[in-house]
C-alpha positions as CSV (number, residue, x, y, z in Angstrom):
1,M,0.0,0.0,0.0
2,E,1.4,3.5,-0.8
3,E,0.4,7.0,0.0
4,Y,-2.0,8.5,-2.5
5,Q,-1.9,12.3,-2.8
6,K,-5.3,13.9,-3.0
7,D,-7.5,16.3,-1.0
8,N,-7.9,14.6,2.4
9,Q,-11.5,15.7,3.1
10,V,-14.6,14.4,1.4
11,E,-18.3,14.6,2.0
12,G,-21.0,12.3,0.8
13,T,-23.7,9.8,1.5
14,V,-23.0,6.2,2.7
15,S,-24.1,3.9,-0.1
16,S,-23.2,0.6,1.5
17,I,-21.4,-1.0,4.4
18,I,-18.7,-3.6,3.3
19,Y,-17.6,-4.6,6.8
20,Q,-18.3,-3.4,10.4
21,N,-16.9,-4.8,13.6
22,E,-19.5,-4.3,16.3
23,E,-16.9,-4.8,19.1
24,N,-14.8,-1.8,18.2
25,G,-16.6,0.1,15.4
26,Y,-14.0,-0.5,12.7
27,T,-15.8,0.0,9.4
28,I,-15.2,-0.3,5.7
29,L,-17.9,1.5,3.6
30,R,-18.6,3.0,0.2
31,L,-19.3,6.7,0.1
32,D,-21.2,8.4,-2.7
33,V,-19.4,11.8,-3.3
34,K,-21.2,13.7,-6.0
35,G,-21.9,10.5,-7.9
36,E,-18.4,9.1,-7.5
37,E,-18.1,6.0,-5.3
38,M,-15.0,5.8,-3.0
39,T,-13.9,3.5,-0.1
40,V,-13.5,4.9,3.4
41,V,-12.0,2.8,6.3
42,G,-11.6,3.5,10.0
43,P,-13.4,3.6,13.3
44,M,-17.0,4.6,12.5
45,P,-19.3,2.8,15.0
46,G,-22.9,2.6,14.1
47,V,-22.7,4.3,10.7
48,S,-25.4,3.1,8.4
49,P,-26.3,3.5,4.7
50,G,-28.1,6.7,4.0
51,E,-26.1,8.8,6.4
52,Y,-24.2,11.9,5.3
53,L,-20.5,11.9,6.4
54,A,-17.8,14.6,6.3
55,V,-14.5,12.6,6.6
56,K,-11.0,13.8,7.0
57,G,-8.1,11.4,6.7
58,R,-5.2,10.0,4.7
59,W,-5.4,8.5,1.2
60,V,-3.6,5.2,0.7
61,R,-3.6,2.7,-2.1
62,H,-4.5,-0.9,-1.1
63,A,-3.0,-3.8,-3.0
64,T,-6.4,-5.4,-3.4
65,Y,-9.0,-2.7,-3.0
66,G,-7.2,0.2,-4.6
67,V,-7.5,3.8,-3.3
68,Q,-9.0,4.2,0.2
69,L,-9.4,7.1,2.6
70,R,-8.3,6.1,6.0
71,A,-10.6,8.2,8.3
72,E,-9.1,10.2,11.1
73,T,-12.1,12.4,12.0
74,V,-15.7,11.8,11.0
75,E,-18.7,14.2,11.2
76,R,-22.1,12.5,10.9
77,R,-25.3,14.2,9.7
78,L,-28.7,12.7,9.8
79,P,-30.3,11.8,6.4
80,Q,-32.2,14.7,4.9
81,G,-35.0,14.6,2.4
82,L,-37.4,11.8,1.8
83,K,-35.0,9.8,-0.4
84,E,-32.1,9.8,2.0
85,I,-34.4,9.0,5.0
86,Y,-36.0,6.1,3.2
87,H,-32.6,4.8,2.1
88,Y,-31.3,5.0,5.6
89,L,-34.3,3.2,7.2
90,A,-34.7,0.6,4.4
91,S,-31.0,-0.4,4.9
92,G,-31.9,-2.1,8.3
93,A,-30.0,0.5,10.2
94,V,-32.8,0.7,12.8
95,K,-33.6,-2.7,14.2
96,G,-37.3,-3.6,13.6
97,V,-37.6,-1.4,10.5
98,G,-37.2,-2.9,7.0
99,K,-38.0,-1.7,3.5
100,A,-41.8,-2.1,3.8
101,T,-42.0,-0.4,7.2
102,A,-39.7,2.3,6.0
103,R,-42.1,3.1,3.2
104,L,-45.1,3.2,5.5
105,L,-43.2,5.5,7.9
106,I,-42.3,7.9,5.1
107,E,-45.9,8.0,3.9
108,E,-47.2,8.7,7.4
109,F,-44.7,11.1,8.8
110,G,-42.7,12.5,5.8
111,E,-39.6,14.5,6.7
112,D,-40.6,14.4,10.4
113,T,-40.0,10.6,10.5
114,L,-36.7,10.7,12.3
115,T,-38.0,13.3,14.8
116,V,-40.9,10.9,15.6
117,L,-38.6,8.0,16.0
118,E,-36.4,9.8,18.6
119,E,-39.0,12.0,20.5
120,H,-42.4,10.4,20.0
121,P,-42.1,6.7,19.2
122,E,-45.6,6.0,20.6
123,Q,-47.0,7.6,17.4
124,L,-45.5,4.7,15.5
125,T,-48.6,2.7,16.5
126,R,-50.5,4.7,13.9
127,I,-48.8,2.3,11.4
128,R,-50.8,-0.9,10.9
129,G,-48.8,-3.8,12.4
130,I,-46.7,-1.8,14.9
131,S,-47.7,-2.6,18.5
132,P,-46.9,-0.4,21.4
133,K,-44.1,-2.8,22.4
134,R,-42.6,-2.8,19.0
135,A,-42.9,1.0,18.8
136,R,-40.9,1.3,22.1
137,Q,-38.3,-1.1,20.8
138,I,-37.8,0.9,17.6
139,G,-37.6,4.1,19.5
140,D,-35.1,2.7,22.0
141,T,-32.9,1.5,19.1
142,F,-33.0,4.8,17.3
143,R,-32.2,6.8,20.5
144,Q,-29.2,4.5,21.1
145,Q,-27.9,5.3,17.7
146,M,-28.4,9.0,18.3
147,G,-26.5,8.6,21.6
148,M,-23.6,7.1,19.6
149,R,-23.8,9.9,17.1
150,L,-23.6,12.6,19.8
151,L,-20.8,10.7,21.5
152,M,-18.8,10.6,18.3
153,E,-19.4,14.3,17.6
154,F,-18.1,15.1,21.1
155,L,-15.0,13.0,20.6
156,T,-14.3,14.6,17.3
157,A,-14.8,18.1,18.6
158,H,-12.2,17.5,21.3
159,Q,-9.6,15.7,19.1
160,L,-10.1,12.4,20.9
161,P,-9.9,9.0,19.0
162,L,-13.2,7.8,17.6
163,E,-12.2,4.3,18.7
164,L,-13.3,5.3,22.2
165,A,-16.9,5.5,21.3
166,V,-17.6,1.7,21.4
167,P,-15.9,0.9,24.8
168,L,-17.5,4.0,26.3
169,R,-20.9,2.9,25.2
170,R,-20.2,-0.7,26.4
171,A,-19.1,0.6,29.8
172,Y,-21.8,3.2,30.4
173,G,-24.6,2.6,28.0
174,D,-27.0,5.4,27.0
175,V,-25.5,7.8,29.6
176,A,-21.9,7.4,28.3
177,L,-21.7,11.0,27.1
178,E,-23.1,12.4,30.3
179,V,-20.7,10.3,32.4
180,L,-17.7,11.4,30.2
181,K,-18.6,15.1,30.6
182,A,-19.0,14.7,34.3
183,N,-15.6,12.9,34.7
184,P,-13.2,13.2,31.7
185,Y,-10.5,11.5,33.8
186,L,-12.2,8.1,33.4
187,L,-10.5,8.0,30.0
188,V,-7.1,7.6,31.6
189,G,-8.0,4.1,32.9
190,E,-6.6,0.9,31.4
191,E,-9.8,0.3,29.5
192,F,-9.5,3.5,27.4
193,G,-5.8,4.3,27.5
194,V,-6.0,8.0,26.9
195,E,-3.0,10.2,27.8
196,F,-3.5,12.1,31.1
197,S,-2.7,15.4,29.4
198,Q,-5.6,14.8,26.9
199,A,-8.1,13.9,29.6
200,D,-6.9,16.9,31.7
201,A,-7.3,19.3,28.8
202,L,-10.9,18.0,28.3
203,A,-11.7,18.4,32.0
204,L,-10.4,21.9,32.1
205,D,-12.4,22.7,28.9
206,Q,-15.5,21.3,30.6
207,G,-15.1,23.7,33.5
208,V,-13.1,21.7,36.0
209,G,-11.0,24.1,38.0
210,A,-7.2,23.7,38.3
211,E,-7.6,23.0,42.1
212,D,-10.8,21.1,41.9
213,P,-10.6,18.0,44.1
214,Q,-11.7,15.8,41.2
215,R,-8.6,16.9,39.2
216,L,-6.3,16.5,42.2
217,E,-7.5,13.0,43.0
218,A,-7.3,12.0,39.3
219,G,-3.7,13.2,39.2
220,L,-2.7,11.2,42.3
221,L,-4.4,8.0,40.9
222,F,-2.7,8.6,37.5
223,E,0.7,8.8,39.1
224,L,0.2,5.6,41.0
225,A,-1.1,3.7,38.0
226,H,1.6,5.2,35.7
227,N,4.4,4.0,38.0
228,L,3.2,0.4,37.7
229,N,4.9,0.6,34.3
230,N,8.1,1.5,36.1
231,G,7.9,-1.7,38.2
232,H,6.7,-0.1,41.5
233,T,3.9,-1.7,43.5
234,F,3.7,1.5,45.7
235,L,5.1,5.0,45.8
236,P,6.4,6.7,48.9
237,R,3.8,9.3,50.0
238,R,6.3,12.2,49.7
239,K,7.4,11.2,46.2
240,L,3.7,10.7,45.1
241,V,2.7,14.2,46.3
242,E,5.8,15.8,44.8
243,A,5.4,14.1,41.4
244,T,1.7,15.0,41.2
245,G,2.4,18.5,42.2
246,V,4.7,18.9,39.3
247,L,2.2,17.2,36.9
248,L,-0.7,19.5,38.0
249,E,1.2,22.6,39.1
250,V,-0.5,22.7,42.5
251,S,0.6,22.8,46.1
252,G,1.4,19.7,48.1
253,E,-0.9,20.8,50.9
254,L,-3.9,20.6,48.6
255,L,-2.8,17.2,47.4
256,E,-2.4,15.9,50.9
257,E,-6.0,16.7,51.5
258,S,-7.1,14.9,48.3
259,L,-4.9,11.9,49.2
260,E,-6.6,11.6,52.6
261,A,-10.0,11.8,50.9
262,L,-9.0,8.9,48.5
263,E,-7.8,6.9,51.5
264,R,-11.1,7.4,53.4
265,R,-13.0,6.1,50.4
266,G,-10.7,3.1,50.0
267,E,-9.4,4.2,46.6
268,V,-5.8,4.0,47.9
269,E,-4.2,2.0,50.7
270,C,-1.6,3.7,52.9
271,Q,0.7,1.7,55.1
272,T,4.2,2.0,56.5
273,V,6.3,-0.8,55.0
274,A,10.0,-1.3,54.4
275,G,10.6,2.0,56.3
276,Q,8.5,3.9,53.8
277,E,5.1,5.6,54.2
278,A,3.7,3.7,51.2
279,V,0.7,4.5,49.0
280,Y,-0.8,1.6,47.0
281,L,-3.6,1.1,44.6
282,P,-5.9,-1.3,46.3
283,A,-5.4,-4.2,43.8
284,L,-1.6,-4.1,44.2
285,F,-1.8,-3.8,48.0
286,E,-4.1,-6.9,48.1
287,A,-1.9,-8.8,45.6
288,E,1.3,-8.1,47.5
289,T,-0.1,-8.9,51.0
290,F,-1.7,-12.0,49.7
291,I,1.5,-13.3,48.2
292,A,3.4,-12.7,51.5
293,Q,0.7,-14.4,53.5
294,R,0.3,-17.4,51.2
295,M,4.1,-17.9,50.8
296,R,4.6,-17.9,54.6
297,E,1.8,-20.5,55.0
298,M,3.4,-22.7,52.3
299,C,6.9,-22.4,53.9
300,Q,5.5,-23.5,57.2
301,S,3.8,-26.5,55.8
302,E,5.7,-29.6,56.7
303,L,5.4,-32.4,54.1
304,T,6.4,-36.0,54.7
305,P,8.9,-37.1,52.0
306,P,8.2,-40.4,50.2
307,Q,9.5,-43.5,51.9
308,G,13.0,-44.5,50.6
309,L,13.6,-41.0,49.0
310,D,17.4,-41.7,48.5
311,K,16.7,-44.9,46.6
312,L,14.0,-43.2,44.6
313,I,16.4,-40.5,43.5
314,D,19.1,-43.1,42.7
315,Q,16.6,-44.9,40.4
316,I,15.8,-41.6,38.7
317,Q,19.5,-40.9,38.1
318,R,20.0,-44.4,36.5
319,R,16.9,-43.9,34.3
320,Q,18.2,-40.5,33.2
321,H,21.8,-41.7,32.8
322,I,23.1,-39.0,35.1
323,T,24.7,-38.5,38.5
324,Y,23.5,-35.3,40.2
325,A,26.0,-32.9,41.6
326,P,25.5,-32.2,45.4
327,Q,23.5,-29.0,44.8
328,Q,21.3,-30.7,42.2
329,R,20.5,-33.6,44.5
330,Q,19.8,-31.1,47.3
331,A,17.2,-29.4,45.0
332,V,15.5,-32.7,44.1
333,E,15.4,-33.7,47.8
334,L,14.0,-30.3,48.8
335,A,11.2,-30.6,46.3
336,A,10.1,-33.7,48.1
337,Q,10.0,-32.1,51.5
338,C,8.8,-28.5,50.9
339,Q,5.5,-27.2,49.6
340,V,7.3,-24.3,47.9
341,M,10.9,-23.9,46.9
342,L,13.0,-21.7,44.7
343,L,15.6,-23.0,42.2
344,T,18.1,-20.4,40.8
345,G,21.4,-20.3,39.0
346,G,23.1,-18.8,35.9
347,P,23.6,-20.5,32.5
348,G,25.5,-23.9,32.6
349,T,24.7,-24.6,36.2
350,G,22.3,-27.5,35.5
351,K,18.8,-26.0,36.2
352,T,17.3,-28.1,33.4
353,T,18.8,-31.3,34.9
354,C,17.2,-30.4,38.3
355,L,13.9,-29.6,36.6
356,R,13.8,-33.0,35.0
357,G,14.7,-34.7,38.2
358,V,12.0,-32.9,40.2
359,L,9.4,-33.7,37.5
360,A,10.4,-37.4,37.5
361,L,10.2,-37.4,41.3
362,F,6.8,-35.9,41.3
363,D,5.7,-38.5,38.7
364,E,7.1,-41.3,41.0
365,M,5.1,-39.8,43.9
366,G,1.9,-40.0,41.8
367,L,1.5,-36.2,41.6
368,E,-0.2,-34.5,38.7
369,T,2.2,-31.8,37.7
370,A,1.6,-28.7,35.5
371,L,4.5,-26.9,33.8
372,A,4.2,-23.2,33.0
373,A,6.2,-20.1,32.0
374,P,5.4,-16.5,31.5
375,T,5.6,-16.4,27.7
376,G,4.7,-18.7,24.9
377,R,8.3,-19.2,23.7
378,A,9.5,-19.9,27.2
379,A,6.7,-22.4,27.7
380,K,7.5,-24.2,24.4
381,R,11.2,-24.4,25.4
382,L,10.3,-25.7,28.9
383,G,8.1,-28.4,27.4
384,E,10.8,-29.5,24.9
385,L,13.4,-29.6,27.7
386,C,11.2,-31.7,29.9
387,S,9.6,-33.8,27.1
388,T,6.1,-33.0,28.2
389,E,3.4,-30.3,27.7
390,A,3.9,-26.9,29.2
391,S,1.8,-23.7,28.9
392,T,1.9,-20.1,29.6
393,I,0.7,-19.1,33.1
394,H,-2.2,-17.3,31.5
395,R,-3.3,-20.3,29.6
396,L,-2.9,-22.5,32.6
397,L,-5.3,-20.3,34.6
398,E,-7.6,-19.9,31.6
399,T,-9.8,-16.8,31.1
400,G,-13.4,-16.0,31.5
401,F,-15.8,-13.1,31.4
402,D,-17.0,-11.3,34.5
403,P,-20.6,-10.1,33.7
404,H,-20.5,-7.7,36.7
405,T,-17.4,-5.8,35.7
406,G,-17.4,-6.6,32.0
407,R,-13.8,-7.6,32.2
408,L,-11.9,-10.8,31.4
409,V,-10.8,-12.7,34.5
410,F,-9.0,-15.9,35.2
411,T,-11.3,-19.0,35.3
412,H,-9.2,-20.8,37.9
413,D,-9.3,-19.1,41.3
414,A,-10.0,-20.0,44.9
415,Y,-13.5,-21.3,44.0
416,D,-12.3,-23.2,40.9
417,P,-8.7,-24.2,41.7
418,L,-6.3,-25.9,39.3
419,P,-6.5,-29.7,39.3
420,A,-2.7,-30.0,39.7
421,D,-0.9,-31.5,42.7
422,A,2.2,-29.6,41.8
423,V,3.1,-26.6,39.6
424,I,6.6,-25.8,38.2
425,V,7.2,-22.3,36.8
426,D,10.2,-21.5,34.8
427,E,11.6,-18.0,34.0
428,T,10.1,-16.7,37.2
429,S,12.1,-13.5,37.1
430,M,9.6,-12.4,34.4
431,V,6.5,-12.9,36.6
432,D,5.0,-9.8,38.2
433,V,3.1,-9.4,41.4
434,P,-0.5,-9.5,40.0
435,L,0.2,-12.7,38.0
436,M,1.8,-14.5,40.9
437,A,-1.1,-13.5,43.1
438,A,-3.5,-15.0,40.5
439,L,-1.5,-18.2,40.4
440,L,-1.3,-18.6,44.1
441,T,-5.0,-18.0,44.4
442,A,-5.7,-20.8,42.0
443,L,-3.5,-23.4,43.8
444,R,-5.2,-26.0,46.0
445,G,-4.2,-25.8,49.7
446,D,-1.8,-28.7,49.4
447,C,-0.4,-28.0,45.9
448,R,3.4,-27.9,45.7
449,L,5.1,-25.0,43.9
450,V,8.6,-24.9,42.4
451,L,9.7,-21.5,41.1
452,V,12.8,-21.6,38.7
453,G,14.7,-18.6,37.4
454,D,17.7,-16.3,37.2
455,P,17.3,-13.2,39.4
456,D,20.3,-11.5,37.6
457,Q,18.2,-11.3,34.4
458,L,16.0,-8.3,33.8
459,P,13.1,-8.0,36.2
460,S,9.4,-8.3,35.1
461,V,7.9,-5.6,32.9
462,G,4.9,-5.4,35.3
463,P,5.0,-4.2,38.9
464,G,7.2,-5.8,41.6
465,N,10.6,-7.5,41.8
466,L,9.0,-10.8,42.7
467,F,11.7,-13.5,42.2
468,A,14.5,-11.4,43.6
469,D,12.4,-10.4,46.6
470,L,11.5,-14.0,47.3
471,I,15.2,-15.0,47.3
472,R,16.4,-12.0,49.3
473,S,13.8,-12.5,52.0
474,K,15.6,-15.8,52.9
475,V,12.2,-17.1,54.0
476,V,11.4,-19.4,51.1
477,P,13.6,-22.6,50.9
478,T,16.1,-21.9,48.1
479,V,18.8,-23.8,46.2
480,R,21.2,-21.6,44.2
481,L,23.2,-23.6,41.7
482,T,26.8,-22.2,41.4
483,E,28.9,-25.0,39.8
484,I,29.4,-24.5,36.1
485,F,29.6,-28.0,34.5
486,R,32.6,-28.8,32.4
487,Q,30.7,-29.2,29.2
488,A,29.0,-25.9,29.7
489,A,32.3,-24.2,30.7
490,Q,33.6,-25.0,27.2
491,S,31.1,-22.6,25.8
492,A,32.3,-19.0,25.5
493,I,28.6,-17.9,25.7
494,V,28.4,-19.4,29.2
495,R,31.8,-18.2,30.4
496,N,31.2,-14.7,29.1
497,A,27.7,-14.5,30.6
498,H,29.1,-15.3,34.0
499,M,32.0,-12.8,33.5
500,V,29.5,-10.0,32.6
501,N,27.4,-10.9,35.6
502,H,30.4,-10.5,37.9
503,G,31.3,-7.2,36.3
504,E,34.2,-8.4,34.2
505,L,34.7,-7.5,30.6
506,P,34.9,-10.5,28.2
507,N,37.9,-10.8,25.9
508,L,36.3,-9.2,22.8
509,R,39.3,-10.0,20.6
510,Q,39.1,-13.7,21.1
511,N,36.6,-14.5,18.2
512,T,36.4,-18.2,18.5
513,G,33.8,-20.8,19.4
514,D,30.3,-19.5,19.9
515,F,31.0,-15.9,21.0
516,F,32.1,-13.2,18.5
517,F,32.5,-9.4,18.6
518,L,32.5,-7.4,15.3
519,A,33.7,-3.8,15.8
520,R,31.6,-1.1,14.1
521,R,31.8,2.5,15.2
522,E,28.8,4.1,13.5
523,G,25.2,3.2,13.1
524,K,25.1,2.5,9.4
525,G,28.0,0.1,9.7
526,V,26.2,-1.8,12.5
527,V,23.0,-2.1,10.6
528,D,24.7,-3.1,7.3
529,T,26.8,-5.8,9.1
530,I,23.8,-7.3,10.9
531,V,21.9,-7.4,7.6
532,D,24.8,-9.2,5.9
533,L,25.1,-11.7,8.8
534,C,21.4,-12.6,8.6
535,R,21.1,-12.6,4.8
536,R,24.4,-14.2,3.7
537,R,27.2,-15.0,6.2
538,L,25.5,-17.1,8.8
539,P,23.2,-19.1,6.4
540,E,26.1,-19.7,4.0
541,R,29.0,-20.3,6.3
542,L,27.4,-21.8,9.4
543,G,24.2,-23.3,8.0
544,I,22.0,-21.2,10.3
545,P,19.0,-19.9,8.3
546,A,17.7,-16.4,8.9
547,D,14.5,-17.6,10.6
548,Q,16.7,-19.1,13.4
549,I,18.6,-15.9,14.0
550,Q,17.2,-13.3,16.4
551,V,18.5,-9.7,16.2
552,L,18.3,-7.8,19.5
553,S,18.8,-4.2,20.5
554,P,18.6,-2.5,23.9
555,T,16.5,0.2,22.4
556,R,13.6,0.8,20.0
557,R,14.8,4.2,18.7
558,R,18.1,5.7,17.5
559,G,20.2,4.5,14.6
560,T,20.6,0.9,15.8
561,G,17.3,0.5,17.5
562,T,14.7,-2.1,16.6
563,R,12.8,0.3,14.4
564,A,15.8,1.0,12.0
565,L,16.9,-2.7,12.1
566,N,13.5,-4.0,11.3
567,Q,13.2,-1.8,8.2
568,A,16.6,-2.9,6.9
569,L,16.1,-6.5,7.7
570,Q,12.6,-6.6,6.1
571,Q,14.0,-5.1,2.9
572,A,16.9,-7.6,2.9
573,L,15.0,-10.8,4.0
574,N,11.5,-10.2,2.8
575,P,11.4,-7.5,0.0
576,P,8.3,-6.6,-1.9
577,L,7.4,-9.0,-4.7
578,E,4.5,-8.9,-7.2
579,G,1.7,-11.0,-5.8
580,K,3.0,-10.9,-2.2
581,G,0.3,-9.4,0.0
582,E,1.0,-6.2,1.9
583,R,-0.9,-4.1,4.4
584,R,0.2,-0.7,5.7
585,F,-0.4,0.1,9.4
586,G,1.0,3.3,10.8
587,D,4.7,3.6,9.7
588,W,5.0,-0.1,9.0
589,V,4.1,-2.1,5.9
590,F,3.2,-5.7,7.0
591,R,4.1,-8.2,4.3
592,A,3.5,-11.9,3.8
593,G,6.5,-13.7,5.2
594,D,7.3,-11.1,7.9
595,R,8.3,-12.2,11.4
596,V,5.9,-10.4,13.9
597,M,5.3,-10.3,17.6
598,Q,2.1,-10.0,19.6
599,V,2.7,-7.0,21.9
600,K,-0.2,-7.1,24.3
601,N,-2.2,-9.7,26.1
602,N,-5.4,-10.5,24.2
603,Y,-7.4,-13.1,26.1
604,D,-10.3,-13.4,23.6
605,I,-8.5,-13.6,20.3
606,L,-9.3,-16.9,18.6
607,W,-6.7,-19.3,17.3
608,R,-6.9,-22.7,15.6
609,E,-4.3,-25.4,15.4
610,E,-2.5,-26.0,12.1
611,G,-3.8,-29.1,10.5
612,G,-6.0,-30.1,13.4
613,T,-9.4,-29.5,14.9
614,R,-8.1,-28.0,18.2
615,S,-8.8,-24.3,18.8
616,G,-8.6,-22.0,21.7
617,M,-8.5,-18.3,22.9
618,G,-5.7,-16.0,23.9
619,M,-2.5,-14.6,22.4
620,F,0.0,-13.0,24.7
621,N,2.7,-10.3,24.9
622,G,5.9,-11.7,23.4
623,D,4.4,-14.4,21.2
624,I,6.3,-14.5,17.9
625,G,5.0,-15.8,14.6
626,D,5.2,-15.4,10.8
627,I,2.7,-13.8,8.5
628,R,1.3,-16.6,6.5
629,S,-0.9,-14.5,4.1
630,I,-2.5,-11.2,3.6
631,D,-5.9,-11.6,2.0
632,G,-7.7,-8.3,1.5
633,E,-8.2,-6.8,5.0
634,V,-7.2,-10.0,6.9
635,I,-3.6,-10.9,8.0
636,T,-3.1,-14.5,8.9
637,V,-0.2,-15.2,11.3
638,D,1.3,-18.6,12.3
639,F,2.4,-18.7,15.9
640,D,4.3,-22.0,16.1
641,G,1.3,-23.9,14.7
642,K,-1.4,-21.7,16.1
643,I,-3.1,-19.8,13.3
644,V,-4.6,-16.4,14.1
645,E,-6.5,-14.0,11.8
646,Y,-6.1,-10.3,12.4
647,S,-8.6,-7.8,11.1
648,P,-7.5,-4.2,10.4
649,D,-8.6,-2.9,13.8
650,M,-6.3,-5.5,15.5
651,L,-3.1,-4.5,13.8
652,G,-2.0,-2.3,16.8
653,E,-1.3,-5.6,18.6
654,L,1.3,-6.6,16.1
655,E,4.9,-5.4,15.6
656,P,7.7,-6.4,13.3
657,A,10.0,-8.9,15.0
658,F,13.0,-9.4,12.7
659,A,14.6,-7.4,15.5
660,V,13.2,-7.0,19.1
661,T,14.4,-5.4,22.3
662,V,16.3,-7.4,24.8
663,H,13.3,-6.9,27.2
664,K,10.9,-8.5,24.7
665,A,13.3,-11.4,24.1
666,Q,13.4,-12.3,27.8
667,G,12.2,-15.8,28.4
668,S,13.0,-16.9,24.9
669,E,16.0,-18.9,23.6
670,Y,17.3,-18.8,20.0
671,R,19.8,-20.8,18.0
672,A,21.7,-17.6,17.1
673,V,21.5,-14.1,18.6
674,I,23.0,-10.9,17.2
675,L,23.1,-7.9,19.6
676,A,23.5,-4.3,18.3
677,A,25.6,-2.5,20.9
678,L,26.3,1.1,19.9
679,D,23.9,3.6,21.4
680,G,21.0,3.9,23.8
681,G,19.9,5.6,27.1
682,P,21.9,4.8,30.2
683,M,19.2,2.8,31.8
684,L,19.0,0.5,28.7
685,M,22.8,0.2,28.2
686,S,23.3,-1.8,31.4
687,R,24.9,-5.0,32.7
688,G,21.6,-6.7,33.2
689,V,20.6,-6.0,29.5
690,L,23.9,-7.4,28.2
691,Y,23.7,-10.5,30.5
692,T,20.1,-11.2,29.5
693,A,21.0,-10.8,25.8
694,I,23.9,-13.2,26.0
695,T,21.8,-15.8,27.8
696,R,19.2,-15.9,25.0
697,A,21.7,-17.6,22.7
698,R,21.9,-21.4,22.4
699,E,24.6,-22.0,19.8
700,L,26.0,-18.6,18.7
701,F,26.2,-15.0,20.1
702,I,27.5,-12.1,18.1
703,I,27.9,-8.5,19.3
704,V,28.1,-5.9,16.5
705,G,29.1,-2.4,17.8
706,D,31.6,-0.5,19.8
707,D,33.9,-2.1,22.4
708,Q,33.6,1.0,24.6
709,T,29.8,0.7,24.6
710,V,30.2,-3.0,25.7
711,A,32.6,-2.0,28.4
712,S,30.2,0.7,29.7
713,M,27.4,-1.8,29.8
714,V,29.4,-4.2,31.9
715,A,30.4,-1.3,34.2
716,N,26.8,0.0,34.5
717,N,25.2,-2.1,37.2
718,R,22.8,0.7,38.3
719,Q,19.3,-0.7,38.6
720,T,16.3,1.5,38.8
721,R,14.9,1.1,42.3
722,R,11.6,-0.6,42.4
723,Y,9.4,0.2,45.4
724,S,8.1,-3.1,46.6
725,G,7.0,-4.2,50.1
726,L,7.1,-8.0,49.4
727,R,10.5,-8.7,50.8
728,A,9.7,-6.8,54.0
729,R,6.3,-8.5,54.4
730,L,7.8,-12.0,53.9
731,A,10.4,-11.3,56.7
732,E,7.8,-10.0,59.2
733,E,7.6,-11.9,62.4
734,E,4.4,-13.9,62.9
């Protein structure tokens, strides 16, 4: 698809609806503009044939459908004149009115028909065959459409996305516009995702004063919610008030009063923890306190190990043709005796061997064991290593719909616990506080839990520092594997990963084995070298095809960020070709054959299994797949055998993945990894990022960049402090 230069505003009558998604309002329609038909696409909920639209947008050329106007703002006008009104009603736009009824209405009420529908629907009973009940139903349907029209007009007038109309109506029904005007700050919530500055501007425009308690409270709640993205489960009271004061340009004294009001109403929780006067959002407070309570209970639970444990472990060793090192044997023994345990260690220390041993022991004990990991790739790798099925934690817990809140929730909880006798979770460093609370809630009272991970990798994207806090509390039984086994020690990947973790700079000049450094001092050289490695050098010289190479960068932006790398790699590995489907979305052109990543959790997206009858719901942040085909408006993606179809309104959930950030790659393992190491912000160019990148590689790791940048990453062990009370709560005296 390419840009098409033309006037970017048109007005005309909707002649037909080609496609309309009722869930989000995404619409493809034909617009009659002075006798010329043209295609308009975009969020236009509730639009029907016969309506008059004024559309502003951007012209593009679609490979299949030709020239289209991608709508950015839409003004709707009710049909005028008998012909337009009839066309509108006859299209079925108003439930309960078809062609015959439309003709009778026009004959009876003429150009006043729409006024009667909205204001006096009881008069519809003058039409033969329309009962009072049916008249009320027709009137209700039409008023709902008018409500949507007014809501869209309001959003357009205040430069807010039209996509908000459907979720607002879903949440608040016919009074959505009134609710929005009364509290514009509701748009900042997770459900709507509007920037605080936009909601604040709308509120001030609606007459909310700069020191209005509604504005002050909304600012405090926004700062708390915003800082969940920075990993905090709470904010110290002083920092919260200071940050909100800067945001709103108001005094701390006023904010203290608003904070006290929020606390009285239970909209925040305040408590002294870890030496801090902490302020929590209630959900995070409940999750953190529950994890601490449940973990302490599980740690105090004394389990009787199976009779003849030593002989049982000896049998497992013989069957697996291995002899456990002392630390490994300790881990297997501990799993038999404790309801919860932590297993940690760096690369090459034998975590996988321990995992297999624990799983075999649980099998011998007759326990039904579930294996899980935070991401789809990590779960797939765990299942392959243990020769059994593993799932993501989200899929393990399953999802359902809460009719009271209208939100998706986990199906398994305290009332419907998991049927497992034991659960083993790998890559636990990626698990945040809310997800761990959900998992613990779903465990039966006697269920065992084994948490495996490496606390030196990057922490979870979500709030909390869970795995590190559990280890540092010294409350939960823990085995830390420290011995690097001889076979693993022969790998430069393993040796250098441990060197980086200890703050030592690897020998970048020793380009042998499975670890290489290619010096490039400027961005173009880095990008060109990475492209050449993926397209030619690694496939031809080492037999590693491009689809088994993952390019990483610490950053999305700058000259060697994932954005620039993806553009160069797509052009080299999957260039445009006649007959190859394409679909532009934003600044990116999706193309059949592209590697893509799902970048947000979507619990109700449908997938089907390749070549089978099995299907399910849910794709999750970090899942990587390949675009199988682009057929018109639909992009079909293959996620390791799970086939998903994306309509145009869902494309914001996909990103190119020829190159991904190190954070996004966490939990995954690749045959070959290439890291761009040249530029980035100081918080991204850190030891933890470099260590995590190295440990993603199974057979080959290549750094392309500047040796001084690598040295500064090794030296930079500054970690952004995460405010979390879990460690302190775990260590509290009973």
